[in-house]
C-alpha positions, 0 to 999 in steps of 0.5 A, spaced: 842 051 892 840 056 899 834 058 900 834 066 899 830 072 903 828 078 900 827 085 904 824 091 900 822 097 902 819 102 898 816 109 901 812 113 897 811 119 896 805 122 900 801 123 895 802 117 891 800 111 895 795 108 893 798 109 887 804 105 889 800 100 894 794 099 887 801 096 883 805 093 888 797 089 889 798 086 882 805 083 883 802 078 889 798 072 884 804 073 878 809 073 882 807 066 886 806 063 882 813 063 879 819 058 879 822 058 887 817 062 890 817 060 897 812 066 899 812 073 897 807 078 901 806 085 903 806 089 909 805 096 910 806 100 917 802 101 921 803 109 923 807 109 915 802 108 910 806 110 905 811 103 906 811 097 904 815 092 906 815 086 902 817 079 906 820 074 901 823 067 900 825 062 894 829 056 891 834 060 889 838 066 888 837 063 881 830 064 879 830 071 883 834 073 879 829 071 873 823 073 877 827 081 877 828 081 869 821 079 869 816 084 865 811 084 871 816 088 874 817 092 869 811 094 868 810 096 876 818 100 875 814 103 869 807 104 873 810 108 878 816 112 875 816 117 879 811 115 886 817 112 891 820 116 894 825 111 896 826 103 894 832 098 898 833 092 897 836 086 902 839 080 900 839 075 907 840 068 908 837 065 913 842 063 921 838 061 925 
């Protein structure tokens, strides 16, 4: 199995930064306990506090996909509906 790195960028609407931040923080402990999660680290941009990045590593793509189907992510999506200006996700493989 090949380790998978995920870079997820979330930009909150300017008036919803604290809502999005609170909901993202709720994901950390439960996700770190999931099978296959190596790390799940949330960062906030120093110059643009509306920009959050998750840096994640998973033991396999299959286990990351299982994570993506979990209830807590659906709950996050429902709680932040209309609060997120943009979201991008990159699946990456370490090469060096």
